[in-house]
PyMOL commands that place a pseudoatom at each C-alpha (Angstrom):
pseudoatom trace, name=CA, resn=MET, resi=1, chain=A, elem=C, hetatm=0, pos=[24.600, -24.562, 77.126]
pseudoatom trace, name=CA, resn=SER, resi=2, chain=A, elem=C, hetatm=0, pos=[27.363, -26.983, 76.161]
pseudoatom trace, name=CA, resn=ASN, resi=3, chain=A, elem=C, hetatm=0, pos=[29.744, -26.284, 73.308]
pseudoatom trace, name=CA, resn=PHE, resi=4, chain=A, elem=C, hetatm=0, pos=[28.071, -29.050, 71.332]
pseudoatom trace, name=CA, resn=GLU, resi=5, chain=A, elem=C, hetatm=0, pos=[24.597, -27.613, 71.841]
pseudoatom trace, name=CA, resn=GLU, resi=6, chain=A, elem=C, hetatm=0, pos=[25.847, -24.110, 71.037]
pseudoatom trace, name=CA, resn=LYS, resi=7, chain=A, elem=C, hetatm=0, pos=[27.450, -25.366, 67.827]
pseudoatom trace, name=CA, resn=ASP, resi=8, chain=A, elem=C, hetatm=0, pos=[24.250, -27.196, 66.848]
pseudoatom trace, name=CA, resn=PHE, resi=9, chain=A, elem=C, hetatm=0, pos=[22.181, -24.077, 67.572]
pseudoatom trace, name=CA, resn=ASN, resi=10, chain=A, elem=C, hetatm=0, pos=[24.456, -21.910, 65.476]
pseudoatom trace, name=CA, resn=GLU, resi=11, chain=A, elem=C, hetatm=0, pos=[24.307, -24.347, 62.586]
pseudoatom trace, name=CA, resn=LYS, resi=12, chain=A, elem=C, hetatm=0, pos=[20.494, -24.374, 62.717]
pseudoatom trace, name=CA, resn=LYS, resi=13, chain=A, elem=C, hetatm=0, pos=[20.426, -20.590, 62.836]
pseudoatom trace, name=CA, resn=ALA, resi=14, chain=A, elem=C, hetatm=0, pos=[22.822, -20.394, 59.886]
pseudoatom trace, name=CA, resn=ASN, resi=15, chain=A, elem=C, hetatm=0, pos=[20.690, -22.866, 57.954]
pseudoatom trace, name=CA, resn=GLU, resi=16, chain=A, elem=C, hetatm=0, pos=[17.547, -20.843, 58.712]
pseudoatom trace, name=CA, resn=GLU, resi=17, chain=A, elem=C, hetatm=0, pos=[19.265, -17.631, 57.592]
pseudoatom trace, name=CA, resn=GLU, resi=18, chain=A, elem=C, hetatm=0, pos=[20.420, -19.345, 54.398]
pseudoatom trace, name=CA, resn=VAL, resi=19, chain=A, elem=C, hetatm=0, pos=[16.891, -20.591, 53.706]
pseudoatom trace, name=CA, resn=ASN, resi=20, chain=A, elem=C, hetatm=0, pos=[15.481, -17.132, 54.413]
pseudoatom trace, name=CA, resn=GLN, resi=21, chain=A, elem=C, hetatm=0, pos=[18.059, -15.562, 52.099]
pseudoatom trace, name=CA, resn=LYS, resi=22, chain=A, elem=C, hetatm=0, pos=[17.164, -18.006, 49.354]
pseudoatom trace, name=CA, resn=GLU, resi=23, chain=A, elem=C, hetatm=0, pos=[13.485, -17.195, 49.810]
pseudoatom trace, name=CA, resn=THR, resi=24, chain=A, elem=C, hetatm=0, pos=[14.303, -13.489, 49.691]
pseudoatom trace, name=CA, resn=ASN, resi=25, chain=A, elem=C, hetatm=0, pos=[16.363, -13.956, 46.539]
pseudoatom trace, name=CA, resn=LYS, resi=26, chain=A, elem=C, hetatm=0, pos=[13.545, -15.965, 44.999]
pseudoatom trace, name=CA, resn=GLU, resi=27, chain=A, elem=C, hetatm=0, pos=[11.072, -13.176, 45.759]
pseudoatom trace, name=CA, resn=VAL, resi=28, chain=A, elem=C, hetatm=0, pos=[13.439, -10.613, 44.207]
pseudoatom trace, name=CA, resn=VAL, resi=29, chain=A, elem=C, hetatm=0, pos=[13.783, -12.770, 41.079]
pseudoatom trace, name=CA, resn=ASN, resi=30, chain=A, elem=C, hetatm=0, pos=[10.016, -13.244, 40.894]
pseudoatom trace, name=CA, resn=GLU, resi=31, chain=A, elem=C, hetatm=0, pos=[9.527, -9.509, 41.326]
pseudoatom trace, name=CA, resn=LYS, resi=32, chain=A, elem=C, hetatm=0, pos=[12.030, -8.793, 38.534]
pseudoatom trace, name=CA, resn=ASN, resi=33, chain=A, elem=C, hetatm=0, pos=[10.340, -11.340, 36.273]
pseudoatom trace, name=CA, resn=SER, resi=34, chain=A, elem=C, hetatm=0, pos=[6.987, -9.761, 37.030]
pseudoatom trace, name=CA, resn=SER, resi=35, chain=A, elem=C, hetatm=0, pos=[8.366, -6.303, 36.159]
pseudoatom trace, name=CA, resn=LEU, resi=36, chain=A, elem=C, hetatm=0, pos=[9.818, -7.616, 32.890]
pseudoatom trace, name=CA, resn=LYS, resi=37, chain=A, elem=C, hetatm=0, pos=[6.511, -9.229, 32.004]
pseudoatom trace, name=CA, resn=LYS, resi=38, chain=A, elem=C, hetatm=0, pos=[4.706, -5.985, 32.757]
pseudoatom trace, name=CA, resn=ILE, resi=39, chain=A, elem=C, hetatm=0, pos=[7.097, -4.004, 30.537]
pseudoatom trace, name=CA, resn=LEU, resi=40, chain=A, elem=C, hetatm=0, pos=[6.686, -6.634, 27.829]
pseudoatom trace, name=CA, resn=MET, resi=41, chain=A, elem=C, hetatm=0, pos=[2.889, -6.532, 27.993]
pseudoatom trace, name=CA, resn=ASP, resi=42, chain=A, elem=C, hetatm=0, pos=[2.577, -2.764, 28.435]
pseudoatom trace, name=CA, resn=TRP, resi=43, chain=A, elem=C, hetatm=0, pos=[5.093, -1.592, 25.842]
pseudoatom trace, name=CA, resn=ILE, resi=44, chain=A, elem=C, hetatm=0, pos=[6.788, -4.125, 23.609]
pseudoatom trace, name=CA, resn=VAL, resi=45, chain=A, elem=C, hetatm=0, pos=[3.725, -6.166, 22.589]
pseudoatom trace, name=CA, resn=PRO, resi=46, chain=A, elem=C, hetatm=0, pos=[1.621, -3.066, 21.687]
pseudoatom trace, name=CA, resn=PHE, resi=47, chain=A, elem=C, hetatm=0, pos=[4.605, -1.581, 19.836]
pseudoatom trace, name=CA, resn=MET, resi=48, chain=A, elem=C, hetatm=0, pos=[5.095, -4.731, 17.750]
pseudoatom trace, name=CA, resn=ALA, resi=49, chain=A, elem=C, hetatm=0, pos=[1.369, -4.933, 17.091]
pseudoatom trace, name=CA, resn=ALA, resi=50, chain=A, elem=C, hetatm=0, pos=[1.406, -1.302, 15.916]
pseudoatom trace, name=CA, resn=LEU, resi=51, chain=A, elem=C, hetatm=0, pos=[4.318, -2.031, 13.556]
pseudoatom trace, name=CA, resn=ILE, resi=52, chain=A, elem=C, hetatm=0, pos=[2.531, -5.028, 12.063]
pseudoatom trace, name=CA, resn=PHE, resi=53, chain=A, elem=C, hetatm=0, pos=[-0.683, -3.035, 11.716]
pseudoatom trace, name=CA, resn=ALA, resi=54, chain=A, elem=C, hetatm=0, pos=[1.179, -0.149, 10.025]
pseudoatom trace, name=CA, resn=ALA, resi=55, chain=A, elem=C, hetatm=0, pos=[2.854, -2.580, 7.609]
pseudoatom trace, name=CA, resn=LEU, resi=56, chain=A, elem=C, hetatm=0, pos=[-0.503, -4.127, 6.679]
pseudoatom trace, name=CA, resn=ILE, resi=57, chain=A, elem=C, hetatm=0, pos=[-2.082, -0.692, 6.217]
pseudoatom trace, name=CA, resn=ASN, resi=58, chain=A, elem=C, hetatm=0, pos=[0.821, 0.392, 4.013]
pseudoatom trace, name=CA, resn=LYS, resi=59, chain=A, elem=C, hetatm=0, pos=[0.582, -2.789, 1.948]
pseudoatom trace, name=CA, resn=PHE, resi=60, chain=A, elem=C, hetatm=0, pos=[-3.173, -2.902, 1.419]
pseudoatom trace, name=CA, resn=VAL, resi=61, chain=A, elem=C, hetatm=0, pos=[-4.708, 0.522, 2.173]
pseudoatom trace, name=CA, resn=PHE, resi=62, chain=A, elem=C, hetatm=0, pos=[-2.439, 3.477, 1.455]
pseudoatom trace, name=CA, resn=PHE, resi=63, chain=A, elem=C, hetatm=0, pos=[1.110, 4.644, 0.799]
pseudoatom trace, name=CA, resn=ASN, resi=64, chain=A, elem=C, hetatm=0, pos=[2.908, 7.962, 0.437]
pseudoatom trace, name=CA, resn=ILE, resi=65, chain=A, elem=C, hetatm=0, pos=[4.908, 9.467, -2.403]
pseudoatom trace, name=CA, resn=LYS, resi=66, chain=A, elem=C, hetatm=0, pos=[7.219, 12.431, -2.866]
pseudoatom trace, name=CA, resn=VAL, resi=67, chain=A, elem=C, hetatm=0, pos=[6.691, 14.465, -6.038]
pseudoatom trace, name=CA, resn=PRO, resi=68, chain=A, elem=C, hetatm=0, pos=[10.037, 15.499, -7.602]
pseudoatom trace, name=CA, resn=THR, resi=69, chain=A, elem=C, hetatm=0, pos=[8.775, 17.629, -10.506]
pseudoatom trace, name=CA, resn=GLU, resi=70, chain=A, elem=C, hetatm=0, pos=[6.508, 20.614, -11.158]
pseudoatom trace, name=CA, resn=SER, resi=71, chain=A, elem=C, hetatm=0, pos=[4.307, 18.842, -13.727]
pseudoatom trace, name=CA, resn=MET, resi=72, chain=A, elem=C, hetatm=0, pos=[1.321, 19.104, -11.355]
pseudoatom trace, name=CA, resn=TYR, resi=73, chain=A, elem=C, hetatm=0, pos=[1.941, 22.717, -10.310]
pseudoatom trace, name=CA, resn=PRO, resi=74, chain=A, elem=C, hetatm=0, pos=[0.177, 24.621, -8.770]
pseudoatom trace, name=CA, resn=THR, resi=75, chain=A, elem=C, hetatm=0, pos=[-1.903, 21.789, -7.254]
pseudoatom trace, name=CA, resn=ILE, resi=76, chain=A, elem=C, hetatm=0, pos=[1.246, 19.948, -6.190]
pseudoatom trace, name=CA, resn=LYS, resi=77, chain=A, elem=C, hetatm=0, pos=[4.602, 21.614, -5.715]
pseudoatom trace, name=CA, resn=VAL, resi=78, chain=A, elem=C, hetatm=0, pos=[8.087, 20.140, -6.009]
pseudoatom trace, name=CA, resn=ASN, resi=79, chain=A, elem=C, hetatm=0, pos=[8.947, 17.912, -3.013]
pseudoatom trace, name=CA, resn=ASP, resi=80, chain=A, elem=C, hetatm=0, pos=[5.367, 17.776, -1.732]
pseudoatom trace, name=CA, resn=ARG, resi=81, chain=A, elem=C, hetatm=0, pos=[4.648, 14.460, -0.025]
pseudoatom trace, name=CA, resn=LEU, resi=82, chain=A, elem=C, hetatm=0, pos=[1.203, 12.967, -0.608]
pseudoatom trace, name=CA, resn=LEU, resi=83, chain=A, elem=C, hetatm=0, pos=[-0.923, 10.294, 1.020]
pseudoatom trace, name=CA, resn=VAL, resi=84, chain=A, elem=C, hetatm=0, pos=[-2.321, 7.931, -1.610]
pseudoatom trace, name=CA, resn=THR, resi=85, chain=A, elem=C, hetatm=0, pos=[-5.127, 5.432, -1.113]
pseudoatom trace, name=CA, resn=LYS, resi=86, chain=A, elem=C, hetatm=0, pos=[-4.697, 2.210, -3.054]
pseudoatom trace, name=CA, resn=VAL, resi=87, chain=A, elem=C, hetatm=0, pos=[-7.039, 1.590, -5.970]
pseudoatom trace, name=CA, resn=TYR, resi=88, chain=A, elem=C, hetatm=0, pos=[-8.354, -1.908, -6.614]
pseudoatom trace, name=CA, resn=LYS, resi=89, chain=A, elem=C, hetatm=0, pos=[-11.180, -0.946, -8.992]
pseudoatom trace, name=CA, resn=PRO, resi=90, chain=A, elem=C, hetatm=0, pos=[-10.026, 1.705, -11.507]
pseudoatom trace, name=CA, resn=GLU, resi=91, chain=A, elem=C, hetatm=0, pos=[-13.532, 1.773, -12.976]
pseudoatom trace, name=CA, resn=ASN, resi=92, chain=A, elem=C, hetatm=0, pos=[-14.663, 3.600, -9.809]
pseudoatom trace, name=CA, resn=LEU, resi=93, chain=A, elem=C, hetatm=0, pos=[-12.322, 6.525, -10.490]
pseudoatom trace, name=CA, resn=GLU, resi=94, chain=A, elem=C, hetatm=0, pos=[-13.763, 9.833, -11.682]
pseudoatom trace, name=CA, resn=THR, resi=95, chain=A, elem=C, hetatm=0, pos=[-12.614, 12.438, -14.180]
pseudoatom trace, name=CA, resn=GLY, resi=96, chain=A, elem=C, hetatm=0, pos=[-10.487, 14.950, -12.278]
pseudoatom trace, name=CA, resn=ASP, resi=97, chain=A, elem=C, hetatm=0, pos=[-9.041, 12.444, -9.781]
pseudoatom trace, name=CA, resn=LEU, resi=98, chain=A, elem=C, hetatm=0, pos=[-5.303, 12.562, -9.170]
pseudoatom trace, name=CA, resn=ILE, resi=99, chain=A, elem=C, hetatm=0, pos=[-3.920, 9.102, -9.827]
pseudoatom trace, name=CA, resn=VAL, resi=100, chain=A, elem=C, hetatm=0, pos=[-0.562, 7.445, -9.221]
pseudoatom trace, name=CA, resn=PHE, resi=101, chain=A, elem=C, hetatm=0, pos=[0.463, 4.781, -11.721]
pseudoatom trace, name=CA, resn=ASP, resi=102, chain=A, elem=C, hetatm=0, pos=[3.375, 2.781, -13.085]
pseudoatom trace, name=CA, resn=SER, resi=103, chain=A, elem=C, hetatm=0, pos=[4.343, 4.459, -16.349]
pseudoatom trace, name=CA, resn=GLU, resi=104, chain=A, elem=C, hetatm=0, pos=[4.969, 2.124, -19.272]
pseudoatom trace, name=CA, resn=GLU, resi=105, chain=A, elem=C, hetatm=0, pos=[6.650, 5.050, -21.012]
pseudoatom trace, name=CA, resn=THR, resi=106, chain=A, elem=C, hetatm=0, pos=[9.193, 6.026, -18.340]
pseudoatom trace, name=CA, resn=GLY, resi=107, chain=A, elem=C, hetatm=0, pos=[9.297, 3.024, -16.019]
pseudoatom trace, name=CA, resn=ASP, resi=108, chain=A, elem=C, hetatm=0, pos=[8.633, 5.342, -13.078]
pseudoatom trace, name=CA, resn=LYS, resi=109, chain=A, elem=C, hetatm=0, pos=[5.694, 6.022, -10.786]
pseudoatom trace, name=CA, resn=LEU, resi=110, chain=A, elem=C, hetatm=0, pos=[3.917, 9.140, -12.026]
pseudoatom trace, name=CA, resn=ILE, resi=111, chain=A, elem=C, hetatm=0, pos=[1.074, 11.280, -10.728]
pseudoatom trace, name=CA, resn=LYS, resi=112, chain=A, elem=C, hetatm=0, pos=[-1.335, 12.936, -13.166]
pseudoatom trace, name=CA, resn=ARG, resi=113, chain=A, elem=C, hetatm=0, pos=[-4.929, 14.089, -13.394]
pseudoatom trace, name=CA, resn=LEU, resi=114, chain=A, elem=C, hetatm=0, pos=[-7.385, 11.601, -14.851]
pseudoatom trace, name=CA, resn=ILE, resi=115, chain=A, elem=C, hetatm=0, pos=[-9.135, 13.165, -17.842]
pseudoatom trace, name=CA, resn=GLY, resi=116, chain=A, elem=C, hetatm=0, pos=[-10.570, 10.359, -19.949]
pseudoatom trace, name=CA, resn=LYS, resi=117, chain=A, elem=C, hetatm=0, pos=[-12.036, 7.011, -18.900]
pseudoatom trace, name=CA, resn=PRO, resi=118, chain=A, elem=C, hetatm=0, pos=[-12.574, 3.914, -21.059]
pseudoatom trace, name=CA, resn=GLY, resi=119, chain=A, elem=C, hetatm=0, pos=[-14.730, 4.767, -24.094]
pseudoatom trace, name=CA, resn=ASP, resi=120, chain=A, elem=C, hetatm=0, pos=[-14.413, 8.558, -23.652]
pseudoatom trace, name=CA, resn=SER, resi=121, chain=A, elem=C, hetatm=0, pos=[-13.629, 10.925, -26.499]
pseudoatom trace, name=CA, resn=VAL, resi=122, chain=A, elem=C, hetatm=0, pos=[-11.111, 13.559, -25.419]
pseudoatom trace, name=CA, resn=GLU, resi=123, chain=A, elem=C, hetatm=0, pos=[-10.426, 16.697, -27.442]
pseudoatom trace, name=CA, resn=ILE, resi=124, chain=A, elem=C, hetatm=0, pos=[-7.774, 19.312, -26.688]
pseudoatom trace, name=CA, resn=ALA, resi=125, chain=A, elem=C, hetatm=0, pos=[-8.367, 22.602, -28.547]
pseudoatom trace, name=CA, resn=ASP, resi=126, chain=A, elem=C, hetatm=0, pos=[-5.721, 25.000, -29.893]
pseudoatom trace, name=CA, resn=ASP, resi=127, chain=A, elem=C, hetatm=0, pos=[-6.033, 27.153, -26.748]
pseudoatom trace, name=CA, resn=GLY, resi=128, chain=A, elem=C, hetatm=0, pos=[-5.572, 24.168, -24.432]
pseudoatom trace, name=CA, resn=THR, resi=129, chain=A, elem=C, hetatm=0, pos=[-9.251, 23.807, -23.556]
pseudoatom trace, name=CA, resn=VAL, resi=130, chain=A, elem=C, hetatm=0, pos=[-10.133, 20.158, -22.826]
pseudoatom trace, name=CA, resn=SER, resi=131, chain=A, elem=C, hetatm=0, pos=[-13.453, 18.551, -23.716]
pseudoatom trace, name=CA, resn=VAL, resi=132, chain=A, elem=C, hetatm=0, pos=[-14.647, 15.064, -22.804]
pseudoatom trace, name=CA, resn=ASN, resi=133, chain=A, elem=C, hetatm=0, pos=[-17.502, 13.616, -24.859]
pseudoatom trace, name=CA, resn=GLY, resi=134, chain=A, elem=C, hetatm=0, pos=[-18.266, 17.101, -26.140]
pseudoatom trace, name=CA, resn=THR, resi=135, chain=A, elem=C, hetatm=0, pos=[-18.389, 18.760, -22.700]
pseudoatom trace, name=CA, resn=VAL, resi=136, chain=A, elem=C, hetatm=0, pos=[-15.731, 21.348, -21.850]
pseudoatom trace, name=CA, resn=LEU, resi=137, chain=A, elem=C, hetatm=0, pos=[-14.045, 20.602, -18.536]
pseudoatom trace, name=CA, resn=LYS, resi=138, chain=A, elem=C, hetatm=0, pos=[-13.928, 23.348, -15.939]
pseudoatom trace, name=CA, resn=GLU, resi=139, chain=A, elem=C, hetatm=0, pos=[-10.289, 23.177, -14.899]
pseudoatom trace, name=CA, resn=ASP, resi=140, chain=A, elem=C, hetatm=0, pos=[-9.693, 25.922, -12.336]
pseudoatom trace, name=CA, resn=TYR, resi=141, chain=A, elem=C, hetatm=0, pos=[-6.575, 24.075, -11.228]
pseudoatom trace, name=CA, resn=VAL, resi=142, chain=A, elem=C, hetatm=0, pos=[-4.864, 24.722, -14.585]
pseudoatom trace, name=CA, resn=LYS, resi=143, chain=A, elem=C, hetatm=0, pos=[-3.029, 28.047, -14.549]
pseudoatom trace, name=CA, resn=ASN, resi=144, chain=A, elem=C, hetatm=0, pos=[-1.065, 27.582, -17.770]
pseudoatom trace, name=CA, resn=PRO, resi=145, chain=A, elem=C, hetatm=0, pos=[-3.079, 25.551, -20.315]
pseudoatom trace, name=CA, resn=GLY, resi=146, chain=A, elem=C, hetatm=0, pos=[-0.394, 25.807, -22.983]
pseudoatom trace, name=CA, resn=GLY, resi=147, chain=A, elem=C, hetatm=0, pos=[-1.792, 24.871, -26.346]
pseudoatom trace, name=CA, resn=LYS, resi=148, chain=A, elem=C, hetatm=0, pos=[-0.833, 23.358, -29.670]
pseudoatom trace, name=CA, resn=SER, resi=149, chain=A, elem=C, hetatm=0, pos=[-2.720, 22.037, -32.659]
pseudoatom trace, name=CA, resn=SER, resi=150, chain=A, elem=C, hetatm=0, pos=[-6.155, 20.659, -31.850]
pseudoatom trace, name=CA, resn=VAL, resi=151, chain=A, elem=C, hetatm=0, pos=[-6.034, 16.921, -31.201]
pseudoatom trace, name=CA, resn=LYS, resi=152, chain=A, elem=C, hetatm=0, pos=[-8.566, 14.195, -30.436]
pseudoatom trace, name=CA, resn=TYR, resi=153, chain=A, elem=C, hetatm=0, pos=[-8.238, 10.867, -28.609]
pseudoatom trace, name=CA, resn=LYS, resi=154, chain=A, elem=C, hetatm=0, pos=[-10.540, 7.899, -28.212]
pseudoatom trace, name=CA, resn=VAL, resi=155, chain=A, elem=C, hetatm=0, pos=[-9.787, 6.102, -24.949]
pseudoatom trace, name=CA, resn=PRO, resi=156, chain=A, elem=C, hetatm=0, pos=[-9.668, 2.286, -25.385]
pseudoatom trace, name=CA, resn=GLU, resi=157, chain=A, elem=C, hetatm=0, pos=[-11.402, -0.099, -23.025]
pseudoatom trace, name=CA, resn=GLY, resi=158, chain=A, elem=C, hetatm=0, pos=[-9.425, -0.739, -19.861]
pseudoatom trace, name=CA, resn=CYS, resi=159, chain=A, elem=C, hetatm=0, pos=[-7.356, 2.428, -20.360]
pseudoatom trace, name=CA, resn=TYR, resi=160, chain=A, elem=C, hetatm=0, pos=[-7.236, 6.023, -19.098]
pseudoatom trace, name=CA, resn=PHE, resi=161, chain=A, elem=C, hetatm=0, pos=[-6.091, 9.386, -20.496]
pseudoatom trace, name=CA, resn=VAL, resi=162, chain=A, elem=C, hetatm=0, pos=[-4.139, 11.660, -18.149]
pseudoatom trace, name=CA, resn=LEU, resi=163, chain=A, elem=C, hetatm=0, pos=[-2.713, 15.187, -18.128]
pseudoatom trace, name=CA, resn=GLY, resi=164, chain=A, elem=C, hetatm=0, pos=[-0.529, 17.200, -15.788]
pseudoatom trace, name=CA, resn=ASP, resi=165, chain=A, elem=C, hetatm=0, pos=[-1.978, 20.398, -14.315]
pseudoatom trace, name=CA, resn=ASN, resi=166, chain=A, elem=C, hetatm=0, pos=[1.078, 22.322, -15.487]
pseudoatom trace, name=CA, resn=ARG, resi=167, chain=A, elem=C, hetatm=0, pos=[0.148, 21.696, -19.130]
pseudoatom trace, name=CA, resn=SER, resi=168, chain=A, elem=C, hetatm=0, pos=[3.119, 23.536, -20.610]
pseudoatom trace, name=CA, resn=ASN, resi=169, chain=A, elem=C, hetatm=0, pos=[5.570, 21.460, -18.540]
pseudoatom trace, name=CA, resn=SER, resi=170, chain=A, elem=C, hetatm=0, pos=[4.137, 17.991, -18.204]
pseudoatom trace, name=CA, resn=PHE, resi=171, chain=A, elem=C, hetatm=0, pos=[5.133, 14.746, -19.900]
pseudoatom trace, name=CA, resn=ASP, resi=172, chain=A, elem=C, hetatm=0, pos=[1.752, 13.051, -20.134]
pseudoatom trace, name=CA, resn=SER, resi=173, chain=A, elem=C, hetatm=0, pos=[-0.670, 11.258, -22.474]
pseudoatom trace, name=CA, resn=ARG, resi=174, chain=A, elem=C, hetatm=0, pos=[-0.173, 13.913, -25.165]
pseudoatom trace, name=CA, resn=TYR, resi=175, chain=A, elem=C, hetatm=0, pos=[3.499, 13.059, -25.664]
pseudoatom trace, name=CA, resn=TRP, resi=176, chain=A, elem=C, hetatm=0, pos=[3.976, 9.371, -24.892]
pseudoatom trace, name=CA, resn=SER, resi=177, chain=A, elem=C, hetatm=0, pos=[5.274, 7.321, -27.816]
pseudoatom trace, name=CA, resn=LYS, resi=178, chain=A, elem=C, hetatm=0, pos=[4.485, 3.786, -26.640]
pseudoatom trace, name=CA, resn=SER, resi=179, chain=A, elem=C, hetatm=0, pos=[0.855, 4.523, -25.832]
pseudoatom trace, name=CA, resn=SER, resi=180, chain=A, elem=C, hetatm=0, pos=[-1.165, 7.638, -25.058]
pseudoatom trace, name=CA, resn=PHE, resi=181, chain=A, elem=C, hetatm=0, pos=[-3.024, 5.805, -22.322]
pseudoatom trace, name=CA, resn=VAL, resi=182, chain=A, elem=C, hetatm=0, pos=[-2.563, 4.317, -18.843]
pseudoatom trace, name=CA, resn=LYS, resi=183, chain=A, elem=C, hetatm=0, pos=[-3.701, 0.737, -18.419]
pseudoatom trace, name=CA, resn=GLY, resi=184, chain=A, elem=C, hetatm=0, pos=[-6.111, 0.203, -15.540]
pseudoatom trace, name=CA, resn=GLU, resi=185, chain=A, elem=C, hetatm=0, pos=[-3.863, -2.531, -14.161]
pseudoatom trace, name=CA, resn=ASP, resi=186, chain=A, elem=C, hetatm=0, pos=[-1.018, -0.017, -13.840]
pseudoatom trace, name=CA, resn=ILE, resi=187, chain=A, elem=C, hetatm=0, pos=[-2.990, 2.384, -11.645]
pseudoatom trace, name=CA, resn=LEU, resi=188, chain=A, elem=C, hetatm=0, pos=[-1.740, 2.132, -8.063]
pseudoatom trace, name=CA, resn=GLY, resi=189, chain=A, elem=C, hetatm=0, pos=[-3.779, 4.671, -6.161]
pseudoatom trace, name=CA, resn=LYS, resi=190, chain=A, elem=C, hetatm=0, pos=[-5.608, 7.956, -5.834]
pseudoatom trace, name=CA, resn=ALA, resi=191, chain=A, elem=C, hetatm=0, pos=[-3.870, 10.923, -4.190]
pseudoatom trace, name=CA, resn=GLN, resi=192, chain=A, elem=C, hetatm=0, pos=[-5.909, 12.284, -1.288]
pseudoatom trace, name=CA, resn=PHE, resi=193, chain=A, elem=C, hetatm=0, pos=[-3.859, 14.579, 0.955]
pseudoatom trace, name=CA, resn=THR, resi=194, chain=A, elem=C, hetatm=0, pos=[-0.702, 16.632, 1.058]
pseudoatom trace, name=CA, resn=ILE, resi=195, chain=A, elem=C, hetatm=0, pos=[1.003, 15.564, 4.286]
pseudoatom trace, name=CA, resn=PHE, resi=196, chain=A, elem=C, hetatm=0, pos=[4.256, 17.525, 3.934]
pseudoatom trace, name=CA, resn=PRO, resi=197, chain=A, elem=C, hetatm=0, pos=[5.328, 20.291, 4.167]
pseudoatom trace, name=CA, resn=PHE, resi=198, chain=A, elem=C, hetatm=0, pos=[3.069, 20.979, 7.125]
pseudoatom trace, name=CA, resn=ASN, resi=199, chain=A, elem=C, hetatm=0, pos=[2.082, 24.440, 5.919]
pseudoatom trace, name=CA, resn=ARG, resi=200, chain=A, elem=C, hetatm=0, pos=[0.549, 22.814, 2.824]
pseudoatom trace, name=CA, resn=MET, resi=201, chain=A, elem=C, hetatm=0, pos=[-1.296, 19.987, 4.569]
pseudoatom trace, name=CA, resn=GLY, resi=202, chain=A, elem=C, hetatm=0, pos=[-4.759, 19.381, 3.160]
pseudoatom trace, name=CA, resn=THR, resi=203, chain=A, elem=C, hetatm=0, pos=[-6.767, 17.629, 0.483]
pseudoatom trace, name=CA, resn=VAL, resi=204, chain=A, elem=C, hetatm=0, pos=[-5.624, 17.752, -3.145]
for i in range(1, 204): cmd.bond("trace and resi %d" % i, "trace and resi %d" % (i + 1))
show_as sticks, trace
zoom trace
């Protein structure tokens, strides 16, 4: 083989090797892109979907609150964290439900027990016994009923009367100066579960 032919052969071989290397590099890049797409589809997309779903659930279905006081003791203890389902129709609530609402009196979110619904007559006796429309409520959850002078309330339309379970240490409908009642539009949700601490998990 002449020097010219040998040089031409070597150039062809080098060109072939360069082409092969480019093809190899292209395959590596394609493989990397495929791996990235797989990671994206298997992990990132589901994760983002879960975040969006959680945000929608939190906005429209439920939320959680931390209770800083003992006004609902012993049902709820200080620093208990509760899961609350959002309420869109307050008229579906029942006497005895635990409701979370925006307080016109304090400007805070409060949690209390619903006692009187629109149109109800609520009477609190000297010994702390509570009657609604002439029927005495069975309140096993109240350990310290307190008591003061007998008092009666007539719940207006669109409003609700609430009390704390710890009657001797609860700022509730009995003591509010602006209004003794919670407006239906201010009710945010109904407490359902204690989710923390774990040793107290369960329905409320």
